[in-house]
DOTILO-751630 format. One line per 2 residues: number of its first residue (from 1); their letters; for each residue x, z, y of N, C-alpha, C, CB. Coordinates in Angstrom, 3 decimals. Atoms other than C-alpha are relative to their C-alpha. Glycine has a CB too. Layout:
% DOTILO-751630
NUM	A	X,Z,Y,X,Z,Y,X,Z,Y,X,Z,Y; ...
This chain:
% DOTILO-751630
1	GT	-0.698,0.946,-0.813,13.848,21.213,9.178,-0.894,-1.185,0.352,1.246,-0.462,-0.704; 0.715,1.183,-0.459,12.776,17.957,10.811,0.811,-1.247,-0.317,-0.292,0.088,1.511
3	LN	-0.610,1.308,0.216,13.531,14.401,9.737,-0.707,-0.974,0.920,-0.095,-0.454,-1.505; 0.545,0.983,-0.927,13.008,11.886,12.548,0.319,-1.398,-0.495,0.556,0.212,1.422
5	GG	-0.179,1.366,0.492,12.473,8.293,11.450,0.598,-0.953,1.012,-1.299,-0.537,-0.450; -0.517,0.887,-1.040,13.447,6.768,14.781,-0.606,-1.390,-0.124,1.528,-0.082,-0.075
7	SY	0.453,1.391,0.132,13.181,2.976,14.849,0.710,-0.676,-1.168,0.254,-0.787,1.311; -0.813,0.495,1.101,15.225,2.582,11.684,-0.830,-0.281,-1.250,1.090,0.995,-0.321
9	TL	0.576,0.144,1.329,14.454,1.497,8.126,0.759,0.946,-0.919,0.072,-1.489,-0.513; -0.562,-0.951,0.948,15.059,4.310,5.666,-0.313,-0.513,-1.397,-0.569,1.448,0.223
11	SV	0.198,0.511,1.362,15.587,2.849,2.163,0.168,1.131,-0.996,0.990,-1.150,-0.317; -0.001,-1.058,1.003,14.778,5.157,-0.734,-0.032,-0.652,-1.373,-1.210,0.974,0.191
13	AS	-0.107,0.633,1.313,15.853,4.153,-4.249,-0.404,0.947,-1.119,1.416,-0.491,-0.232; 0.373,-0.982,1.006,14.364,7.132,-6.039,-1.324,0.628,0.412,1.107,1.084,-0.174
15	GW	1.255,-0.667,-0.307,11.548,9.661,-5.704,-0.078,0.480,1.437,-0.198,1.157,-0.924; 0.256,-0.533,-1.332,10.001,11.050,-2.514,-0.739,1.308,-0.184,-0.818,-1.004,0.890
17	TF	0.617,-1.313,0.121,9.305,14.788,-2.469,-0.038,0.637,1.374,0.767,0.898,-1.012; 0.182,-0.608,-1.309,7.883,16.357,0.661,-0.768,1.291,-0.203,-0.745,-0.960,0.988
19	TS	0.654,-1.274,0.270,7.158,20.058,0.283,-0.109,0.887,1.225,0.736,0.727,-1.071; 0.087,-0.804,-1.218,7.867,21.601,3.689,0.829,-0.669,1.088,0.488,1.462,-0.251
21	GV	-0.720,0.589,-1.119,9.309,20.875,7.092,-0.852,-1.057,0.678,1.327,-0.605,-0.467; 0.712,1.004,-0.775,8.396,17.966,9.354,0.666,-1.356,-0.205,-0.031,0.378,1.503
23	FN	-0.470,1.386,-0.004,8.718,14.234,8.790,-0.697,-0.685,1.155,-0.286,-0.734,-1.372; 0.523,0.667,-1.177,8.270,12.487,12.132,0.338,-1.485,-0.136,0.592,0.614,1.327
25	PQ	-0.326,1.394,0.308,7.965,8.762,11.300,0.392,-0.836,1.217,-1.166,-0.641,-0.674; -0.252,0.736,-1.241,8.211,7.593,14.942,-0.351,-1.473,-0.184,1.477,0.151,0.437
27	TG	0.320,1.427,0.123,8.414,3.748,14.973,0.685,-0.648,-1.192,0.393,-0.733,1.266; -0.787,0.527,1.104,10.506,3.355,11.824,-0.815,-0.391,-1.220,1.011,0.997,-0.398
29	TV	0.569,0.441,1.271,9.868,2.061,8.325,0.685,0.755,-1.129,0.156,-1.539,-0.186; -0.562,-0.542,1.233,10.331,3.815,4.995,-0.223,-1.059,-1.065,-0.657,1.388,-0.402
31	KF	0.050,1.072,0.992,11.138,1.354,2.220,0.430,0.553,-1.352,0.904,-1.196,0.419; -0.308,-0.432,1.359,10.947,2.291,-1.457,0.401,-1.219,-0.813,-1.212,0.733,-0.651
33	TS	-0.578,1.174,0.646,13.016,0.015,-3.679,0.144,0.104,-1.510,1.321,-0.269,0.583; -0.189,-0.134,1.444,12.783,1.254,-7.254,-1.146,0.800,-0.591,1.353,0.673,-0.323
35	TL	0.971,-0.870,0.640,10.831,3.359,-9.734,-0.174,1.225,0.882,0.446,0.396,-1.445; 0.286,-0.988,-1.026,9.134,6.040,-7.691,-1.099,0.951,-0.431,-0.386,-0.683,1.289
37	TM	1.057,-1.001,0.088,7.210,9.276,-7.981,-0.071,0.674,1.354,0.263,1.043,-1.157; 0.182,-0.609,-1.318,5.754,10.578,-4.720,-0.688,1.345,-0.163,-0.822,-0.926,0.938
39	VG	0.527,-1.358,0.063,5.118,14.292,-4.306,-0.116,0.519,1.429,0.913,0.933,-0.876; 0.206,-0.537,-1.343,3.660,15.941,-1.177,-0.548,-1.062,0.925,1.300,0.561,0.562
41	NT	0.641,0.981,-0.881,1.299,14.114,1.187,0.877,-0.282,1.214,-1.387,0.499,0.451; -0.882,0.398,-1.091,3.141,12.157,3.893,-0.688,-1.038,0.874,1.330,-0.551,-0.545
43	TF	0.435,1.035,-0.926,2.287,10.155,7.005,1.211,-0.829,0.392,-0.692,0.614,1.255; -1.067,0.933,-0.339,4.435,7.074,7.610,-0.446,-0.849,1.179,0.373,-0.891,-1.216
45	NN	0.351,1.027,-0.971,4.595,4.612,10.490,-0.200,-1.296,-0.763,1.099,-0.151,1.110; 0.083,1.169,0.878,5.387,1.567,8.329,0.523,0.420,-1.364,0.814,-1.225,0.574
47	LT	-0.450,-0.298,1.360,5.691,1.841,4.554,0.083,-1.295,-0.772,-0.951,1.006,-0.709; -0.203,1.173,0.849,7.122,-0.844,2.293,0.381,0.463,-1.390,1.089,-0.941,0.584
49	ID	-0.418,-0.176,1.393,7.192,-0.695,-1.483,0.466,-1.369,-0.439,-1.171,0.568,-0.934; -0.623,1.296,0.265,9.607,-3.513,-2.318,0.906,0.119,-1.211,0.796,-0.500,1.230
51	TN	-0.795,-0.113,1.220,10.778,-3.632,-5.902,0.866,-1.229,-0.241,-0.907,0.225,-1.190; -0.827,1.194,0.150,12.402,-7.054,-5.409,1.475,0.286,0.247,-0.474,-1.082,0.946
53	ST	-1.375,-0.221,-0.429,15.547,-5.583,-3.873,0.889,0.601,-1.076,0.012,0.884,1.192; -0.827,-0.593,1.051,16.686,-3.875,-7.089,0.122,-0.895,-1.219,-0.565,1.333,-0.410
55	GG	-0.093,0.940,1.112,16.237,-6.858,-9.403,-0.685,0.519,-1.250,1.445,-0.303,-0.302; 0.635,-0.390,1.251,14.614,-6.838,-12.801,-1.425,0.458,0.195,0.788,1.085,-0.661
57	GG	1.396,-0.394,-0.089,11.162,-5.539,-13.572,-0.239,1.320,-0.670,-0.885,-1.048,-0.606; 0.366,-1.202,0.724,9.287,-2.763,-15.265,0.039,1.266,0.829,0.887,0.159,-1.157
59	RT	0.000,-1.168,-0.872,8.907,-0.382,-12.316,-1.295,0.792,-0.167,0.185,-0.422,1.467; 1.174,-0.853,0.004,6.519,2.565,-12.239,-0.094,0.702,1.346,0.055,1.027,-1.164
61	IT	0.260,-0.688,-1.256,5.023,3.838,-8.986,-1.089,1.026,-0.286,-0.424,-1.003,1.150; 0.942,-1.059,0.323,3.322,7.208,-9.533,-0.413,0.715,1.279,0.610,0.993,-1.013
63	LT	0.547,-0.625,-1.199,1.068,8.478,-6.743,-1.055,1.044,-0.351,-0.599,-1.058,0.922; 1.064,-0.891,0.442,-1.204,10.748,-8.789,0.002,1.287,0.814,0.147,0.314,-1.490
65	GY	0.133,-1.214,-0.785,-2.503,13.570,-6.597,0.672,-0.092,1.360,0.565,1.152,-0.757; -0.774,0.198,-1.215,-0.652,12.098,-3.589,-0.786,-0.854,0.987,1.356,-0.652,-0.318
67	TA	0.586,0.848,-1.025,-1.895,10.684,-0.286,1.099,-0.444,0.953,-1.133,0.742,0.763; -0.918,0.583,-0.979,0.279,8.340,1.770,-0.854,-0.592,1.105,0.947,-1.090,-0.648
69	TI	0.717,0.529,-1.151,-1.122,7.703,5.248,0.970,-0.873,0.783,-0.588,1.148,0.894; -0.870,0.940,-0.703,0.319,4.641,6.989,-0.670,-0.389,1.308,0.300,-1.262,-0.872
71	AG	0.551,0.289,-1.319,-0.281,4.354,10.736,0.255,-1.450,0.393,0.598,0.942,1.045; -0.366,1.377,-0.330,1.441,0.953,11.002,-0.355,-0.946,-1.129,1.487,-0.098,0.310
73	TF	0.225,1.009,1.036,1.853,-1.741,8.351,0.437,0.513,-1.370,0.751,-1.293,0.342; -0.338,-0.291,1.391,1.769,-1.140,4.595,0.256,-1.325,-0.698,-1.139,0.812,-0.716
75	TF	-0.367,1.212,0.724,3.596,-3.812,2.589,0.320,0.363,-1.436,1.202,-0.713,0.668; -0.301,-0.155,1.427,3.532,-3.969,-1.199,0.530,-1.329,-0.482,-1.264,0.451,-0.832
77	DN	-0.631,1.264,0.364,5.951,-6.588,-2.512,0.748,0.119,-1.317,0.950,-0.456,1.100; -0.734,0.191,1.247,6.860,-7.262,-6.104,-0.120,-1.463,-0.389,-0.538,0.937,-1.136
79	SS	0.248,1.428,0.176,6.657,-11.025,-5.671,1.001,-0.696,-0.908,0.002,-0.670,1.327; -0.972,0.685,0.863,9.750,-11.771,-7.738,0.535,0.883,-1.113,1.150,-0.504,0.825
81	TG	-0.448,-0.867,1.086,10.128,-8.861,-10.151,-1.067,0.088,-1.078,0.342,1.402,0.527; 0.932,-0.138,1.109,8.411,-7.853,-13.341,-1.179,0.893,0.338,0.712,0.542,-1.203
83	TI	1.230,-0.772,-0.108,5.333,-5.746,-13.909,0.222,1.333,0.704,-0.587,0.236,-1.374; 0.005,-1.293,-0.675,4.608,-2.784,-11.668,-1.154,0.811,-0.567,-0.126,-0.160,1.557
85	NL	1.022,-0.913,0.483,2.720,0.152,-13.155,-0.328,0.972,1.126,0.470,0.755,-1.288; 0.454,-0.905,-1.048,0.738,1.913,-10.410,-0.954,1.021,-0.596,-0.681,-0.776,1.149
87	AG	0.852,-1.035,0.567,-0.899,5.227,-11.196,-0.458,0.972,1.073,0.731,0.747,-1.108; 0.663,-1.032,-0.785,-3.340,7.361,-9.197,0.316,0.064,1.475,0.311,1.264,-0.567
89	GT	-0.281,-0.262,-1.388,-3.318,8.680,-5.649,-0.810,-0.830,0.978,1.419,-0.219,0.248; 0.709,0.681,-1.064,-4.548,7.352,-2.312,0.983,-0.526,1.029,-1.018,0.931,0.656
91	IV	-0.752,0.585,-1.101,-3.026,5.013,0.236,-0.995,-0.186,1.135,0.699,-1.367,-0.410; 0.883,0.081,-1.156,-4.694,5.450,3.635,0.641,-0.955,1.000,-0.251,1.418,0.638
93	AQ	-0.528,1.015,-0.905,-4.149,2.315,5.719,-0.742,0.076,1.330,-0.127,-1.419,-0.621; 0.581,-0.022,-1.337,-4.725,2.724,9.444,0.398,-1.254,0.773,0.443,1.262,0.760
95	GN	-0.453,1.251,-0.598,-2.951,-0.561,10.252,-0.219,-1.137,-0.981,1.486,0.087,0.412; 0.130,1.178,0.859,-2.472,-3.902,8.510,0.611,0.246,-1.373,0.661,-1.212,0.654
97	VV	-0.525,-0.080,1.361,-1.807,-4.358,4.797,0.400,-1.401,-0.442,-1.049,0.620,-0.981; -0.480,1.247,0.594,0.302,-7.121,3.219,0.201,0.278,-1.482,1.337,-0.514,0.687
99	WD	-0.016,-0.221,1.445,-0.250,-7.300,-0.547,0.579,-1.244,-0.662,-1.436,0.316,-0.548; -0.719,1.125,0.590,2.271,-9.558,-2.300,0.375,0.374,-1.432,1.273,-0.369,0.842
101	AL	-0.193,-0.536,1.344,1.842,-8.565,-5.932,0.013,-1.100,-1.039,-1.083,1.006,-0.329; -0.130,0.984,1.060,3.055,-10.720,-8.781,-0.694,0.459,-1.280,1.466,-0.282,-0.273
103	DM	0.554,-0.500,1.249,2.075,-8.557,-11.729,-0.087,1.513,0.075,0.855,-0.447,-1.215; 0.224,-1.408,-0.170,0.592,-5.086,-11.768,-1.048,0.473,-0.995,-0.423,0.310,1.433
105	YT	0.993,-0.575,0.901,-1.314,-2.802,-14.089,0.077,1.515,0.084,0.219,-0.484,-1.458; -0.093,-1.451,0.102,-2.084,0.848,-14.731,0.177,0.366,-1.457,-1.253,0.696,0.601
107	QG	-0.201,-0.502,1.349,-1.042,2.808,-17.727,-0.139,1.511,0.056,1.394,-0.429,-0.579; 0.174,-1.444,0.043,-2.308,6.290,-18.430,-0.623,0.592,1.257,1.311,0.643,-0.239
109	GP	0.640,-0.547,-1.192,-4.270,6.636,-15.199,-0.654,-1.097,0.802,1.008,0.749,0.861; 0.708,0.995,-0.796,-6.476,4.919,-12.671,0.919,-0.617,1.058,-1.228,0.631,0.669
111	YP	-0.701,0.584,-1.145,-5.301,2.567,-9.927,-0.095,0.962,1.169,-0.591,-1.392,0.378; 0.176,-0.722,-1.260,-4.583,4.208,-6.600,-1.131,-0.631,0.800,1.311,0.002,0.824
113	TL	1.010,0.533,-0.899,-7.252,3.770,-3.936,0.671,-0.407,1.295,-1.125,1.031,0.258; -0.467,0.489,-1.286,-6.413,1.667,-0.891,-1.159,0.198,0.968,0.469,-1.517,-0.069
115	NF	1.087,-0.440,-0.862,-8.517,3.279,1.842,0.268,-0.473,1.433,-0.158,1.548,-0.055; -0.129,0.504,-1.370,-8.944,1.379,5.157,-0.768,0.906,0.940,-0.510,-1.460,0.112
117	TG	0.635,-0.968,-0.894,-9.639,3.898,7.936,0.322,-0.230,1.479,0.419,1.390,-0.389; -0.388,0.239,-1.387,-8.239,2.355,11.140,-1.192,-0.207,0.904,0.906,-1.191,0.086
119	SG	1.106,0.136,-0.945,-10.420,2.478,14.232,0.064,-1.318,0.771,0.001,1.167,0.973; -0.121,1.309,-0.640,-9.171,-0.907,15.494,-0.049,-1.107,-1.040,1.302,-0.091,0.811
121	AQ	-0.044,1.134,0.927,-8.842,-4.366,13.968,1.128,0.203,-1.011,0.194,-1.337,0.771; -0.990,-0.038,1.078,-7.002,-4.451,10.626,-0.088,-1.317,-0.755,-0.233,1.224,-0.962
123	TL	-0.013,1.196,0.829,-5.950,-7.378,8.446,0.560,0.342,-1.368,0.823,-1.124,0.661; -0.493,-0.073,1.373,-5.590,-7.393,4.676,0.416,-1.411,-0.382,-1.089,0.581,-0.996
125	TV	-0.538,1.298,0.388,-3.321,-10.309,3.734,0.454,0.092,-1.445,1.174,-0.437,0.934; -0.339,-0.023,1.422,-3.084,-11.059,0.016,0.686,-1.301,-0.364,-1.261,0.221,-0.878
127	NK	-0.762,1.145,0.509,-0.460,-13.377,-1.475,0.154,0.148,-1.509,1.402,-0.105,0.696; -0.256,0.008,1.449,0.222,-14.306,-5.109,-1.231,0.318,-0.829,1.082,0.986,-0.333
129	AS	1.213,-0.374,0.728,-3.407,-13.747,-6.122,-0.324,-0.969,-1.132,-1.171,0.074,0.955; 0.285,0.940,1.078,-3.339,-16.790,-8.410,0.573,0.472,-1.329,0.553,-1.367,0.341
131	NT	-0.554,-0.552,1.227,-1.318,-14.787,-10.931,-1.022,0.914,-0.659,1.308,0.763,0.284; 1.019,-0.783,0.704,-3.387,-13.088,-13.589,0.146,1.493,0.225,0.058,-0.288,-1.474
133	GG	-0.181,-1.431,-0.181,-1.873,-9.680,-12.873,0.083,0.434,1.441,1.214,0.435,-0.698; -0.183,-0.364,-1.399,-1.703,-9.785,-9.048,-1.244,0.534,0.656,0.481,-1.166,0.761
135	LL	1.269,-0.519,-0.504,-4.908,-7.846,-8.547,0.205,1.060,1.063,-0.822,0.568,-1.134; 0.002,-1.020,-1.027,-5.709,-5.612,-5.628,-0.428,1.333,-0.608,-0.931,-0.399,1.166
137	LD	0.386,-1.341,0.434,-6.141,-1.855,-6.026,-1.492,0.232,0.197,0.799,1.058,0.760; 1.330,-0.425,-0.425,-9.433,-0.006,-5.786,0.016,0.025,1.520,-0.393,1.408,-0.604
139	VR	0.056,0.072,-1.458,-10.507,-0.611,-2.176,-1.186,0.814,0.499,-0.103,-1.471,0.483; 1.058,-0.776,-0.656,-12.506,1.745,0.029,0.112,-0.278,1.496,0.120,1.556,-0.317
141	IN	0.011,0.311,-1.426,-13.474,0.665,3.540,-0.854,1.052,0.692,-0.545,-1.449,0.274; 0.673,-1.082,-0.706,-14.358,3.575,5.795,0.505,0.016,1.438,0.244,1.378,-0.700
143	KP	-0.487,0.200,-1.354,-13.637,2.292,9.312,-1.016,0.523,1.020,0.295,-1.488,0.248; 0.915,-0.501,-1.011,-15.167,4.253,12.218,-0.313,-1.043,1.079,0.578,1.239,0.638
145	AG	0.202,1.078,-0.971,-14.798,1.143,14.417,0.964,-1.128,-0.377,0.240,0.498,1.494; -0.899,1.119,0.268,-13.105,-2.261,14.423,-0.423,-0.787,-1.219,1.411,0.495,-0.182
147	TL	0.317,0.918,1.091,-13.131,-5.057,11.862,1.177,-0.094,-0.953,-0.368,-1.394,0.542; -1.019,0.291,1.003,-11.223,-5.523,8.617,-0.076,-1.495,-0.284,-0.207,0.855,-1.318
149	YL	-0.084,1.442,0.249,-10.157,-9.191,8.439,0.712,-0.227,-1.318,0.737,-0.734,1.158; -0.594,0.338,1.295,-9.407,-10.629,4.996,0.675,-1.348,0.112,-1.066,-0.012,-1.129
151	AG	-0.761,1.246,-0.053,-6.710,-13.291,4.746,0.580,-0.278,-1.375,1.125,0.072,1.071; -0.502,0.368,1.320,-5.861,-15.130,1.540,-1.083,0.096,-1.046,1.170,0.879,-0.388
153	TI	0.925,-0.098,1.123,-7.476,-15.134,-1.860,0.037,1.428,-0.518,0.360,-1.021,-1.129; 0.098,-1.393,0.426,-8.660,-11.650,-2.749,-0.518,0.020,-1.434,-0.935,0.827,0.951
155	RT	0.417,-0.109,1.396,-8.792,-10.960,-6.500,0.058,1.456,-0.408,0.891,-0.871,-0.931; -0.033,-1.342,0.559,-9.777,-7.689,-8.027,-1.076,0.135,-1.066,-0.188,1.061,1.103
157	TN	1.011,-0.402,0.971,-11.583,-6.364,-11.048,-0.245,1.497,0.160,0.442,-0.349,-1.462; 0.112,-1.427,-0.286,-11.369,-2.888,-9.533,-1.135,0.248,0.989,1.331,0.552,0.555
159	NW	1.082,-0.386,-0.903,-13.787,-1.018,-7.314,0.250,-0.495,1.420,-0.170,1.513,0.002; -0.021,0.406,-1.399,-14.584,-2.356,-3.824,-1.198,0.666,0.647,-0.036,-1.576,0.170
161	TT	1.071,-0.796,-0.579,-16.608,0.127,-1.764,0.080,-0.053,1.517,0.069,1.454,-0.496; 0.071,-0.043,-1.458,-17.705,-0.220,1.847,-0.907,1.156,0.390,-0.523,-1.356,0.593
163	VR	0.750,-1.163,-0.474,-18.765,3.117,3.332,-0.534,-0.296,1.392,0.888,1.283,0.008; 0.393,0.416,-1.337,-18.804,1.915,6.938,1.082,-0.911,0.561,-0.234,1.228,0.927
165	GT	-0.936,0.918,-0.625,-17.191,-0.754,9.063,-0.400,-1.438,-0.250,1.405,0.247,-0.509; 0.280,1.422,0.089,-17.261,-4.515,9.471,1.128,-0.693,-0.751,-0.181,-0.615,1.402
167	VD	-0.983,0.787,0.749,-15.515,-6.888,7.048,-0.229,-1.469,0.324,-0.106,0.261,-1.546; 0.075,1.410,-0.366,-14.752,-10.470,8.128,0.867,-0.809,-0.960,0.449,-0.220,1.475
169	AV	-0.710,0.839,0.957,-13.830,-12.876,5.322,-0.016,-1.458,0.447,-0.620,0.136,-1.396; 0.160,1.385,-0.483,-14.546,-15.997,7.426,1.122,-0.418,0.940,-1.339,-0.157,0.710
171	TD	-0.961,0.349,-1.051,-12.118,-15.919,10.377,1.307,-0.542,-0.565,0.287,1.212,0.865; -1.276,0.409,0.580,-8.963,-16.208,8.228,-0.165,-0.807,-1.280,0.847,1.211,-0.277
173	NS	0.273,0.843,1.170,-10.584,-18.456,5.580,0.289,0.688,-1.314,0.804,-1.257,0.078; -0.241,-0.763,1.208,-10.495,-15.794,2.911,-0.983,-0.418,-1.107,-0.119,1.507,0.291
175	TQ	0.860,0.198,1.164,-11.895,-16.254,-0.596,-0.029,1.311,-0.760,0.505,-1.183,-0.911; 0.078,-1.258,0.750,-13.158,-13.306,-2.594,-0.464,-0.262,-1.399,-0.935,0.996,0.682
């Protein structure tokens, strides 16, 4: 079967399993709001992981062996909840990324890789980086064209690899 995303926001409060059929993201947004295990590689238009909407903390986002490709904007927001445990996988960002992480860590596996691959201009906006746990994921920049603009204070103790592409930390007054 086919699931068309339309221009709507599809909120998912549980796991995401994609094994067959067609997911056509169109112009919509998929929003994950709770503990989550993702199975089956998926392409999204906009993807939001927002654990604030369910209250409380202690969420686990498991992406091990999974690739989420986001053509539009990827937003990660746990700005008002407890610790988020991220494990494994790859997030392929072809558009902008908004990283609003209050507290995050890995347990029993590596951080996912945030892979910038868009051929146009992209912006990585980081908020809440003054918190000791609000670190960015492993970052891989592999842009065939265009510039990755950094906005905000970027904090990471994880890998930061530039394969190809231009990174601009000056235009938006970024600190690394």
